[in-house]
N, C-alpha and C positions, 0 to 999 in steps of 0.2 A: 755478805747476805747470809740470813739465818737459814735459808732453805737452799741448798746445793742445788736440787733439781730445777728450781726456780731460776738460779742464775746461770745455769748451762742452758736452759730454753731461751732467758733474756738474751744472752751473749750471741745464740746462734740466730735469733731474730735480727739482730743489729747488722751481724756480719751478712744475712742474706739481704738486707734492706740496702746497705750500701754497695755490696758486690752487684746488685743488679743497677744501681746507679751509675757505675764507673762503666759497666758493660753497655748500658744504653746511650751513654751521653759521652764517654770517653774522657781524654784529659782536659776537661773544662770545669768551670765553676759547677755547673750543673751536675757534672759527675761526681762532684764531693756534697751534693745536695744545696748548694746555694744558688741564690737568685740569679748573680751575675758576678763578673770578676772585678767589678767596682766594689760591691758591698763585701766581696770576699777580702779584698786588699783593705777595706776600711777596719775590718776585723782585726787584721794583722796588725795595723797601725796603733791599735789599744794596747798591745803586749809590749810595745818598744818602751812605755814608761817604766816597765819592771824590768827589762833588760840594760835600759839605760846607757846605750852606747858602750857597753862593756864588749867589745867584739871578739874578745877572746874567750868569752865566757862558755860553758857548755849548755845545750840545750837540749832537753827531752821534750818531744812534741807527741801528744797521746791521742790517738785519732789523726795521725798524719796524713791519712789519704794518700796521693801521689807526689807529696813533698812540697806543696806550693810555699808553705812557709819558710823551708830552706832557702828556695829562691829569693824570696822577699828579703830573708835576711843577708844573703850572701850579696846581692846588689846594693845592699847599705853598707859593705864592708865587713859584715860578721864573718871571721876566720875560724872560730872556735870548734869544738866537736858538736855535731847534731846527730840524735838519736832519734829516729821515728818508730813509732809503734801503732800497729793497725789491727784490727781483727778480720780484716779483708785481705786475703792473699792476691786478690787482683788489683788492689791498690798498691801494696807492696811490689809487685811485678812491676808495674807502670814506673813506680818510684825508682826501684833500682835501675831501671833502664834510663830514665831521664837523667838522673844524677850518677851514672856509672863512673863519671870521672872525678867524683869528689871523693877524696879517699879519708876525708873526716866526717863522712856521712854513714850512717849504719841503720839498717831497717830489721825490725824484728816483728813476728807474729804474736802480738799479746795484748790484754786487754788492760793491763798497767804496765808503768815502768818497772823494769826489773834491775836497774843501775842508778847509781847516784848521778845527779847532774846539778851545775849550778841553778839553773831554772828548769821547771816542769810547766808545759803548757798544755791546755787541752781547749780546742775551739770547734763548737758546734757538737759535740759528741752527747749532750746531754737533751739537746732538742725532740728528737723523734721518739717518743716511746710506745708507738704503736697502739696496741690494745692492751699494752700491760697496764694493769691497775696502778695507780697513781703512787699509793704508799710503797708499793714494790719498787716502783721506778726512783722515788724519793730516796730509799735505802741503798740501791744503786748508786746514786748521785753522791751519797755520804761517804760510801764506802771506797768509790774511786777518788775522791777529794784525800780521804786517808792515805791511800796508795800513794797519791801524788805528793803528800806532805811528807811522808816517811823518805821519799827520795831525793826531795828538794833542799839542796845545800844553801841556798840563798833566798829563794821564794818561788812561789807558784801562782799560776793566773789559770781562769776559766771563764767563759762566758755562757750565758743562758737567755733565753726568751725570759721577757719580764712580765709579771702580773699588772705592770703599770701600762699595758698595752690594753686597746679597746676589747671590752669584754665580749661585745657581740662579732668581733672578727678572729676569737679564738677557736682554735681546731680541737677537737677531742683528742687526736692523734698526738698532739704535741704537748710538751711539758713546759709551762710558765710557773717561774720560780720568783719568791719574795727576794728582793736586793736587801732589804733591810733585814730579814731573817737570816740571811746566808751571811751579811756583814757581821752580826753579832755572832751567829755559829762560828765563824773563823776568828774573829777576834777573841772570843773565848777560848776556842779550842787550840788555836795554833800559835797567834801572834798579835799583838796589839796594833802592828803596822800595816794597816789593810785600808784600801781604798776601793770604792766603787764607782766605775766609768758609766754614765747613762747619757751623755750628752753629744752622741755623734750620729744621730739622727736615725737610727734603727731601733725596732721594738725589741730590744735587748739590753743587758748590762754586762758588763767585763768587771769581774772581781779581782783584784791583785793582792797578794799576801806576801809579805818581806818576812823572812825568818830567821836572817842574821843581817 
């Protein structure tokens, strides 16, 4: 992001927003700002196409919250290293407590991944822009994708609310992305091996990028 002060302010707003969510709602889907556990798990399922049953792969989870994706993967037989990154220390405290018996799981306070992983995943972190101007938020999204791509050995994936949702139902504090624009952006910048998923019943899309 071109303006360091803007970035600091933006990250501070994100941290306060999500820390407030888990303080109010605890270890629930609402605690990480999802509507319910069913939609939460439905989003997890979209990332399985990227990981493709590679149960020994390493996964970096950006905006990990209390680590629900880790539980989801472990229940499916994933045994590889997992690294969760989040801006909220409250989220990470909950994650470390819940998963203290998982020696292959590690947790870091960071807005971006700091080490290589086979797959880098970001779920829900681009949705809530609050009062941040859309151009600044859009730049933040692109900066984050760049950081994800640098750390992804085999691929990365993210989701976002979609511009294909009903215009009259959109909220001014949320960010709605054009899936076609992001498909072209990622295909041009990162890899030709990309896919957009927008057929799972939610007003969002998931974009998968394979880099090797």
